[in-house]
Each structure stands twice: as C-alpha cells, then as structure tokens.
N, C-alpha and C positions, 0 to 999 in steps of 0.2 A: 558665843564662843570666847575661850577662853585659854592662851600658849604659855607652859612653861618653858622656860628655858635652864638648861643645868650647867654650871660653868666649875666642875673641879680644880682647883686651884693649890700649888705648893712653890712657896718663895716664888709669888709670881707679882710683889709692890710695886714693880718699875713700871710693869707693863699693865694694870688693870686699870687704872683712870682712864687711857688711851682706849682702851680694849670696851670698857664699858659705854664712852661716849661714841662710838661706832657704833657698837648694841643698838642703845636707846635710839637713834637715829631711825636704824630698821627697823625698829619694831614698832614705834611711833608712826610710822608710813602705811603699816598693815593695820584695817579695819577690824581689828582684834583686841581686848583687854590683854595686860600680858604682863609676866612676872620673872625675877631672874632671879634664881636659886645660888650663891655664892657660898662651895662646900672649901672649907678651911682645913686640908689634909696635916694639919700638924705644922705649918710651916714654921720658918723660922728668923723671917724677914720681917717685917713690918704687913704684913697681905692683910691679918686680922684688922690692924685699925683702919686701911685704906678701904675694907668692906664698910668698916661701921662707919668711915667718913662719908660714902656713898649713900647705903641706907639713911644715914640722917638728911642726905638731897635729896634722896628721887625715892615714893613714896612705893616703887614699884620691888623692890630689893630686899630679897630674905637674904640671913647668913646661918647656913649651918655652921657650927664649929665643931668640929670633931676633936675626942679625948687627947690622940693625939695621930701620929701620922702612920695611917692602915692602908695606904701605897693606892694609886689614882683608881684600880678595878672599884674596889668597896668603896671610895669615894664618891663614884659614879653610883654605884647603887644606894649610897646615904643620899645623891640629891634627888634620883628617881623615886625613892621610897617616899620622897616629900612634896614630891610635885603632882600637882592636881588638877593639871589642864589638860582640854580636850586633846589635846597635842602636844609632846616633850621633844623640847631640842638639847641635845646634850652638843655643847663642843666647846674644847682648850683655848684658854685667855690669849694664848702667847701670840694670838693675831696671823699664825700661821695658817690659820683655818679662815678665810674672811667671812665676817658677819653680814654680809650683801646679802651671801649667799643664801641667806635662808629666807628671801623672796621668792626664790626658783625653789625651796623644800616646800614651803606654807602650800605654793600652787601645788605640786605635785601631789601632795595630800589633799588637798580640795579636788583634785580628780578622782579621789577613789582608794590613792595607795596609802597603804599601812605605814609602811615603812618608808622613806628619804632619803638615801644614804649617799653624800657627799665622795666623789672619787677622784683621784687625782691625778692630771694628765702631765702637770710637770711639777718636780720637786727640786723647788730652789732652796738654796741652804744647806745641802746636805750633800754630803760624800758622797761618791763614787761608791765606795764601799758599804754604804749605809744602804744606797739603793740599789746594790744589788743583792746584798745578802737578803734586802726585803722581799725582791722580787724570788729569790729563791724562796723562801717560807711559803709565801702565797701560792707557789706553784708544789709545792714538795706537799701542804695542806690539801690543796686540791686532789692530788693523786692518793692521798693513802686516809684523808680524813672521808669521816661518814657526813659530814657538813661541808657541802663550798662555800667557802669564802670568796668575796667579793676579791678582786684583785684591787691592788694598791688603793686600800679603802682604810679610813680609820674611823676614829669613835666618833667623829662631826657627820650628825643625823636627826631628822626626823622623826617621833615615832608616832603613832596614833596611841589613842586612851586603850583598845583593848590591846594593842603591842605590847603597852607599857606592862600592864595588867599580868597580861602573860610573861614577861620577861619576871618576873616579882616572883614569881610561882617558884622560880631557880634561885637555891638560898645555897650551890654550895660553896665552901671556905675557896678553894681551887680556882678563882673566876679569870674566865679568857671572855671580856667583854667580846669583842668582836666575833669570834664561835658564839656566844650564846645569843647576839644580835641575828645570827645567821640561822641558827638552832630553831626560834620561834616560827618560821617559815613567816607565813599571811605575805598579800601584795609588796613586793621589793624594787623600789627604782633607782638607777643611780642616775646622777645628777653630777657631770662633769666639770673640774675648776681647776686653775691650774693654782699650786698651791706657792705661798711667796713666803721668805727665810722669816725670822724670828722677829719680832719687832724690839722685842727689848730684852733682857737677860740672857740666861742661859738655859740649854734645854737638859733636863731632868735623867734622861735619859741615854747613861752608856752603853757599851757594849756587852759588858758585863748584865747588866739590869734586860735590855734587848735579847739576849741568849737567855736570860731564866724565862724570859716573858713566851719566849717562841718554844721552851720545853712546856711549859703551863699549856699552852697551845695543842701542844701534839697530845700528850699525856692523859688531858681533859677530855681532845674528841677522839681517839683511834688508840686501840689497843696494839695498831701493826708495829709497834718495837717488839712488844714482847711476839708475834708471830714471829718477826726475823729473827730472834734470837733462839725461837724453838726450830727453827730452821737451819741455823747456822750449827748448832748445836749437833742434828740431824744428820748435816754435811760433813762436821769433823768427824762423829763417831762411825760414819760409812768410809770413809777415807783413814781411818785408823785400823778398822776392822781388816780394807783390804790391803793396807800395808804389814797388818799382823799375821795375816795369812801367806802374803807372801815373802815375807821373814821367815815361816817356818817353814815353806815348801823350802826355798832357797838353803833353809840350813841341814834338811833332810839328805835335799840332793848334792849339794856342794860341799856339806860341813859346816862347823862353826869359825868362827870367825871375829878377828879383835874389836869390840866395839869400836864404833868412832864419837866420841865427847863432844862434837859438833852438833851434830846430826840429832843425838840425844839433846841438848840443851834448845836445839831450835824447837823440837816436838816438844819440849816439856815446857817451854815459854808461851809457844802457842796456843797449846791447852789451856794453861794457867791465864793468859790473858782473855780469852773464850768466854770463860768460867767467872773470871773477875768483872766482866762485863755483861753478863747477863746478871748474874747479881746484882749489880749497879743498878739494872732495868725493873728487877723488882723490886727492889728498895725505893725507886721512883715512885713506882707505883703502890707500894706499903706506906709509904709515909703517907702518901698521898689520902690513903684509906684513914689511918690513925688522926689526921689531922680532922677529916670528916667525921667519923665518930664521938671524936668531944665535942661537939655540938655547940661549939663556941659561937656569941656573936658576931658579923661582920664588921661590926663598927661600935666605937661608941659614942654618944654627944655630948659635947662640953654644953653646950646654950644652943637653944633655934632660937631666931629675933626675924619674928615674922613681919610680913611687909606692912607698911601701915596703911597702903591700900587693902583689904583685903579680897583675895582671889573668891571667883563666883566658883559653886563646884561644877564639876567638869558633866558635859550634858549627858553623858552615859549615867551618871548617878542619878541624876533628874528625872529622865526617863524611871526610871527604876523606882525611882517614888512615887510617882505618877501613877507608874501600872500598879503599884502596889497598894494605892490608895482607892483604886477604880475601884 
C-alpha cells in the first residue's frame, strides 16, 4: 500500500520546512510507503528553492513546478494528476490543517471509506466576518445546489484510488473543488478537528478572491440564479401589467392627469436595474461556456522532479495487470 500526499503551495517558503517536518513524522509512523508531491503554483518568494532543498534531503519528496500561477484549484488538480498512491491526501502547507489528523483519515479509509474529509469544529485565527460568510455560503449551497456540500469543510481530505480516478475525469476549466469532491459521491465520512491559526506567512485569500470562489461554486453547480432572474422578470412584468391596466381605467374614468416625474423615474430605474442584473447573470454563465469551449489545458508544467525512491504502482493498477495476464 502506498499513500500520496498532494500539497499545493503559493508563497509558502516561511512555513514549508515546519510543515514537512510534522508531515514526515506522521507519515513515517504509518505502516505504508508514502510520497509527498509539492506543487509550486507560481510562487514569487523562495518556495521552489525550499522544495528543492527538501527533495535533496528526503527521498519521498517530489516537486511539480507549474509554469505560472494557475490558482489553487488547478494546482490541486495537477498534484492529483501526478499522484500514484492507493490513497491520496490533499492538505495545505499553512499548518492550519494539522498533519497529525492524517492518521485518523487513514483509519477511516482502512475501514472501507472512499473519502474521509476533515470537518472544522473551531476555526481559530479567522475573523467573525469570514466565519459568518463561510457559514452562510455553505448553507446557501445546501439549499440551492444539486450537490450537498459538507458544512465547514475545506480541501483537507483523503481519497481512495477509485475516488481520485473518478475526480480526474472532470476537466472543466471553472473548478470548484469542494463541489467536485462532493459530486463524485462514493462513501464519505467526516473526521472532526479544531483548526489552528497559520503557523507563518499570510493568507492569500482576501474577501475579493473568496467572493469570486463563491461565484464559481454557485454557477458551477446550480442554475438557480437564472431561475430567480426569470421569476423576478415575470413578477416585474405582472406588476407592470397591473399598473398599466389600472392607469388606463383611471384615465378613462377620471380623465388625464399631469404625469409625475418621481414615480416615472422610480419605475424606469427599477426596470433598468432588473434588466441589467439579469444580463449580468446571463453574462456570468455565458462567460463560463466561452472559457470551456476553448479547450485550453488546466495547467502547464515547467518541470517535474520525481522522488528519489520511486513509488510503487497503485494496488488497483497491479490487480488490473494481473487480471489481464491471467
């Protein structure tokens, strides 16, 4: 049995040595061979140099250096593409997600679970606003999305080989990995933990990036905003029809009156704002279709540095080879 660990990194030079030290202690305590794949997602600091130093010291380290910054979702996909383990773990390098929890994830996998995800009970080091908006987002997705996202769950998880292979069949450009993790199904179980503050460095996720990530999640897994726009348009049209009929009847019975500019401006601005909002929603979905039909690769690799101790082939692949030869 072999376990692969995928670690996407962007400007994590400060924390990477401490992370690797804790990760190595945990992985060496398990009765399995292991490899860690550090994915450098276009870092601007010395992250790549730190990775190369770790690879020179540790035979279990592989380095995947992307040609530029493609974003965390693409970096995770790149790492998963190169992970050959019977089980694959995805974890961030900032030590907010403790590597020591990996033992519990592995135990859940050995009990027959395909996906064991880490669910946060306490989120230290995060502002009230971030915790509140995250909670609202998860609950909104649970109500309008076709896929139920686990509440208070990030990317930290373990997946079986068949879960990873199924996930890698999904190659859309606009990737919301939390939704894709849930979309594949299979048996999934939560392992709860308390999240710690960052060990070093700073978070790369500001509120603007989090807002855009939320839009990716909503537009990737539901067309409910388009339905809401349709219902809003029908509602506005109904009110406009009723108002028009009322105006005609009043004019026929009571005669014409001097038009009121304030009420006219309110109606025009309301209708104009509704139309612009609806066009914006259509543009969001149309832009995603435009990006998908171009068929560009999700990422480009500048170099891949293999581990000095080669990982054995996945158990599933070995069984397939034996079956084919018999």
